[in-house]
Biopython code that builds the backbone (N, CA, C, O; Angstrom):
import numpy as np
from Bio.PDB.StructureBuilder import StructureBuilder

atoms = [
    (1, "MET", "N", (188.411, 136.168, 118.508)),
    (1, "MET", "CA", (189.690, 136.054, 119.200)),
    (1, "MET", "C", (189.482, 135.347, 120.539)),
    (1, "MET", "O", (188.526, 135.599, 121.272)),
    (2, "THR", "N", (190.405, 134.470, 120.812)),
    (2, "THR", "CA", (190.348, 133.776, 122.089)),
    (2, "THR", "C", (191.201, 134.516, 123.108)),
    (2, "THR", "O", (191.932, 135.447, 122.771)),
    (3, "LYS", "N", (191.095, 134.090, 124.347)),
    (3, "LYS", "CA", (191.911, 134.702, 125.390)),
    (3, "LYS", "C", (193.392, 134.473, 125.124)),
    (3, "LYS", "O", (194.225, 135.322, 125.442)),
    (4, "GLU", "N", (193.711, 133.335, 124.545)),
    (4, "GLU", "CA", (195.114, 133.037, 124.221)),
    (4, "GLU", "C", (195.638, 134.014, 123.168)),
    (4, "GLU", "O", (196.767, 134.495, 123.268)),
    (5, "ASP", "N", (194.816, 134.304, 122.161)),
    (5, "ASP", "CA", (195.207, 135.262, 121.123)),
    (5, "ASP", "C", (195.425, 136.647, 121.716)),
    (5, "ASP", "O", (196.384, 137.339, 121.372)),
    (6, "VAL", "N", (194.541, 137.036, 122.596)),
    (6, "VAL", "CA", (194.663, 138.350, 123.238)),
    (6, "VAL", "C", (195.934, 138.418, 124.076)),
    (6, "VAL", "O", (196.630, 139.434, 124.062)),
    (7, "ALA", "N", (196.240, 137.363, 124.797)),
    (7, "ALA", "CA", (197.443, 137.333, 125.631)),
    (7, "ALA", "C", (198.694, 137.426, 124.755)),
    (7, "ALA", "O", (199.640, 138.137, 125.094)),
    (8, "LYS", "N", (198.699, 136.713, 123.639)),
    (8, "LYS", "CA", (199.848, 136.787, 122.718)),
    (8, "LYS", "C", (200.008, 138.196, 122.157)),
    (8, "LYS", "O", (201.122, 138.711, 122.059)),
    (9, "LEU", "N", (198.900, 138.807, 121.796)),
    (9, "LEU", "CA", (198.937, 140.157, 121.248)),
    (9, "LEU", "C", (199.435, 141.154, 122.287)),
    (9, "LEU", "O", (200.237, 142.032, 121.964)),
    (10, "GLU", "N", (198.977, 141.033, 123.517)),
    (10, "GLU", "CA", (199.434, 141.935, 124.578)),
    (10, "GLU", "C", (200.924, 141.763, 124.828)),
    (10, "GLU", "O", (201.627, 142.750, 125.043)),
    (11, "ALA", "N", (201.416, 140.538, 124.803)),
    (11, "ALA", "CA", (202.844, 140.293, 125.000)),
    (11, "ALA", "C", (203.657, 140.904, 123.861)),
    (11, "ALA", "O", (204.716, 141.487, 124.097)),
    (12, "LYS", "N", (203.172, 140.776, 122.643)),
    (12, "LYS", "CA", (203.863, 141.344, 121.478)),
    (12, "LYS", "C", (203.892, 142.864, 121.564)),
    (12, "LYS", "O", (204.909, 143.481, 121.246)),
    (13, "ILE", "N", (202.796, 143.472, 121.987)),
    (13, "ILE", "CA", (202.747, 144.929, 122.137)),
    (13, "ILE", "C", (203.735, 145.381, 123.215)),
    (13, "ILE", "O", (204.435, 146.375, 123.026)),
    (14, "ALA", "N", (203.800, 144.670, 124.335)),
    (14, "ALA", "CA", (204.726, 145.025, 125.402)),
    (14, "ALA", "C", (206.172, 144.919, 124.918)),
    (14, "ALA", "O", (206.989, 145.785, 125.229)),
    (15, "ASP", "N", (206.498, 143.871, 124.164)),
    (15, "ASP", "CA", (207.854, 143.718, 123.632)),
    (15, "ASP", "C", (208.198, 144.848, 122.667)),
    (15, "ASP", "O", (209.302, 145.392, 122.703)),
    (16, "THR", "N", (207.254, 145.191, 121.815)),
    (16, "THR", "CA", (207.480, 146.259, 120.849)),
    (16, "THR", "C", (207.677, 147.593, 121.555)),
    (16, "THR", "O", (208.539, 148.383, 121.169)),
    (17, "LYS", "N", (206.884, 147.844, 122.583)),
    (17, "LYS", "CA", (207.002, 149.094, 123.336)),
    (17, "LYS", "C", (208.370, 149.196, 124.007)),
    (17, "LYS", "O", (208.995, 150.256, 123.981)),
    (18, "ALA", "N", (208.833, 148.111, 124.601)),
    (18, "ALA", "CA", (210.148, 148.113, 125.245)),
    (18, "ALA", "C", (211.251, 148.343, 124.223)),
    (18, "ALA", "O", (212.212, 149.061, 124.497)),
    (19, "GLU", "N", (211.119, 147.744, 123.057)),
    (19, "GLU", "CA", (212.117, 147.916, 121.998)),
    (19, "GLU", "C", (212.147, 149.371, 121.506)),
    (19, "GLU", "O", (213.218, 149.928, 121.266)),
    (20, "MET", "N", (210.986, 149.966, 121.363)),
    (20, "MET", "CA", (210.922, 151.367, 120.921)),
    (20, "MET", "C", (211.549, 152.296, 121.949)),
    (20, "MET", "O", (212.267, 153.225, 121.578)),
    (21, "ILE", "N", (211.296, 152.068, 123.219)),
    (21, "ILE", "CA", (211.879, 152.905, 124.268)),
    (21, "ILE", "C", (213.395, 152.787, 124.256)),
    (21, "ILE", "O", (214.096, 153.787, 124.413)),
    (22, "LYS", "N", (213.909, 151.572, 124.071)),
    (22, "LYS", "CA", (215.366, 151.366, 124.009)),
    (22, "LYS", "C", (215.964, 152.172, 122.861)),
    (22, "LYS", "O", (216.963, 152.864, 123.062)),
    (23, "TRP", "N", (215.387, 152.104, 121.674)),
    (23, "TRP", "CA", (215.924, 152.817, 120.525)),
    (23, "TRP", "C", (215.772, 154.324, 120.667)),
    (23, "TRP", "O", (216.600, 155.075, 120.153)),
    (24, "MET", "N", (214.729, 154.780, 121.356)),
    (24, "MET", "CA", (214.581, 156.212, 121.591)),
    (24, "MET", "C", (215.719, 156.732, 122.456)),
    (24, "MET", "O", (216.265, 157.798, 122.172)),
    (25, "PHE", "N", (216.092, 155.999, 123.513)),
    (25, "PHE", "CA", (217.203, 156.428, 124.351)),
    (25, "PHE", "C", (218.514, 156.430, 123.579)),
    (25, "PHE", "O", (219.331, 157.334, 123.753)),
    (26, "ILE", "N", (218.725, 155.430, 122.730)),
    (26, "ILE", "CA", (219.942, 155.399, 121.911)),
    (26, "ILE", "C", (219.988, 156.618, 120.992)),
    (26, "ILE", "O", (221.039, 157.239, 120.838)),
    (27, "PHE", "N", (218.862, 156.959, 120.386)),
    (27, "PHE", "CA", (218.797, 158.130, 119.515)),
    (27, "PHE", "C", (219.081, 159.410, 120.299)),
    (27, "PHE", "O", (219.835, 160.268, 119.838)),
    (28, "TRP", "N", (218.475, 159.540, 121.493)),
    (28, "TRP", "CA", (218.698, 160.747, 122.297)),
    (28, "TRP", "C", (220.161, 160.887, 122.693)),
    (28, "TRP", "O", (220.715, 161.984, 122.628)),
    (29, "ILE", "N", (220.788, 159.801, 123.099)),
    (29, "ILE", "CA", (222.192, 159.860, 123.495)),
    (29, "ILE", "C", (223.056, 160.267, 122.305)),
    (29, "ILE", "O", (223.971, 161.077, 122.450)),
    (30, "GLY", "N", (222.774, 159.717, 121.145)),
    (30, "GLY", "CA", (223.507, 160.096, 119.943)),
    (30, "GLY", "C", (223.321, 161.563, 119.603)),
    (30, "GLY", "O", (224.282, 162.250, 119.258)),
    (31, "SER", "N", (222.110, 162.039, 119.696)),
    (31, "SER", "CA", (221.829, 163.444, 119.395)),
    (31, "SER", "C", (222.551, 164.368, 120.374)),
    (31, "SER", "O", (223.124, 165.379, 119.967)),
    (32, "ILE", "N", (222.525, 164.031, 121.640)),
    (32, "ILE", "CA", (223.212, 164.841, 122.641)),
    (32, "ILE", "C", (224.714, 164.851, 122.378)),
    (32, "ILE", "O", (225.365, 165.885, 122.529)),
    (33, "GLY", "N", (225.268, 163.703, 121.984)),
    (33, "GLY", "CA", (226.689, 163.634, 121.670)),
    (33, "GLY", "C", (227.066, 164.531, 120.505)),
    (33, "GLY", "O", (228.057, 165.258, 120.571)),
    (34, "VAL", "N", (226.283, 164.483, 119.443)),
    (34, "VAL", "CA", (226.556, 165.311, 118.265)),
    (34, "VAL", "C", (226.423, 166.797, 118.612)),
    (34, "VAL", "O", (227.290, 167.595, 118.255)),
    (35, "LEU", "N", (225.355, 167.167, 119.299)),
    (35, "LEU", "CA", (225.166, 168.573, 119.655)),
    (35, "LEU", "C", (226.258, 169.073, 120.605)),
    (35, "LEU", "O", (226.703, 170.215, 120.495)),
    (36, "SER", "N", (226.683, 168.224, 121.526)),
    (36, "SER", "CA", (227.767, 168.610, 122.435)),
    (36, "SER", "C", (229.053, 168.842, 121.653)),
    (36, "SER", "O", (229.779, 169.800, 121.918)),
    (37, "GLY", "N", (229.333, 167.974, 120.696)),
    (37, "GLY", "CA", (230.530, 168.145, 119.876)),
    (37, "GLY", "C", (230.498, 169.441, 119.091)),
    (37, "GLY", "O", (231.506, 170.143, 119.009)),
    (38, "ILE", "N", (229.356, 169.765, 118.516)),
    (38, "ILE", "CA", (229.222, 171.023, 117.774)),
    (38, "ILE", "C", (229.405, 172.214, 118.699)),
    (38, "ILE", "O", (230.101, 173.168, 118.351)),
    (39, "MET", "N", (228.788, 172.167, 119.872)),
    (39, "MET", "CA", (228.900, 173.290, 120.814)),
    (39, "MET", "C", (230.334, 173.468, 121.301)),
    (39, "MET", "O", (230.817, 174.596, 121.398)),
    (40, "ILE", "N", (231.017, 172.374, 121.607)),
    (40, "ILE", "CA", (232.410, 172.460, 122.065)),
    (40, "ILE", "C", (233.286, 173.037, 120.963)),
    (40, "ILE", "O", (234.140, 173.884, 121.224)),
    (41, "THR", "N", (233.074, 172.577, 119.723)),
    (41, "THR", "CA", (233.855, 173.090, 118.605)),
    (41, "THR", "C", (233.624, 174.581, 118.417)),
    (41, "THR", "O", (234.581, 175.339, 118.259)),
    (42, "LEU", "N", (232.373, 175.010, 118.431)),
    (42, "LEU", "CA", (232.070, 176.437, 118.276)),
    (42, "LEU", "C", (232.648, 177.247, 119.433)),
    (42, "LEU", "O", (233.177, 178.338, 119.221)),
    (43, "PHE", "N", (232.555, 176.731, 120.629)),
    (43, "PHE", "CA", (233.111, 177.445, 121.779)),
    (43, "PHE", "C", (234.614, 177.612, 121.633)),
    (43, "PHE", "O", (235.146, 178.687, 121.911)),
    (44, "ASN", "N", (235.307, 176.560, 121.200)),
    (44, "ASN", "CA", (236.753, 176.636, 121.026)),
    (44, "ASN", "C", (237.132, 177.613, 119.915)),
    (44, "ASN", "O", (238.123, 178.333, 120.042)),
    (45, "VAL", "N", (236.370, 177.648, 118.845)),
    (45, "VAL", "CA", (236.672, 178.560, 117.735)),
    (45, "VAL", "C", (236.471, 180.011, 118.153)),
    (45, "VAL", "O", (237.322, 180.857, 117.880)),
    (46, "TYR", "N", (235.357, 180.306, 118.811)),
    (46, "TYR", "CA", (235.054, 181.687, 119.143)),
    (46, "TYR", "C", (235.741, 182.172, 120.425)),
    (46, "TYR", "O", (235.798, 183.379, 120.660)),
    (47, "SER", "N", (236.252, 181.284, 121.243)),
    (47, "SER", "CA", (236.927, 181.745, 122.459)),
    (47, "SER", "C", (238.357, 182.178, 122.160)),
    (47, "SER", "O", (238.982, 182.845, 122.984)),
    (48, "LYS", "N", (238.880, 181.812, 121.002)),
    (48, "LYS", "CA", (240.256, 182.212, 120.659)),
    (48, "LYS", "C", (240.328, 183.620, 120.092)),
    (48, "LYS", "O", (241.416, 184.190, 120.003)),
    (49, "HIS", "N", (239.188, 184.198, 119.705)),
    (49, "HIS", "CA", (239.199, 185.542, 119.125)),
    (49, "HIS", "C", (239.099, 186.612, 120.154)),
    (49, "HIS", "O", (239.096, 187.795, 119.815)),
]
sb = StructureBuilder()
sb.init_structure("model")
sb.init_model(0)
sb.init_chain("A")
sb.init_seg("    ")
for serial, (resi, resn, name, xyz) in enumerate(atoms, 1):
    if name == "N":
        sb.init_residue(resn, " ", resi, " ")
    sb.init_atom(name, np.array(xyz, "f"), 0.0, 1.0, " ", f" {name:<3s}", serial, name[0])
structure = sb.get_structure()
């Protein structure tokens, strides 16, 4: 491997890492939204009794 190959590989790894972090945050936000909806629904159902 040449230095150019190593530099290309490092750049590709950095891009992949940034992409993974972006998708992880999207997943977390979605999960929090779903769990919040479930909790609000359960709270509304059980607070009426």
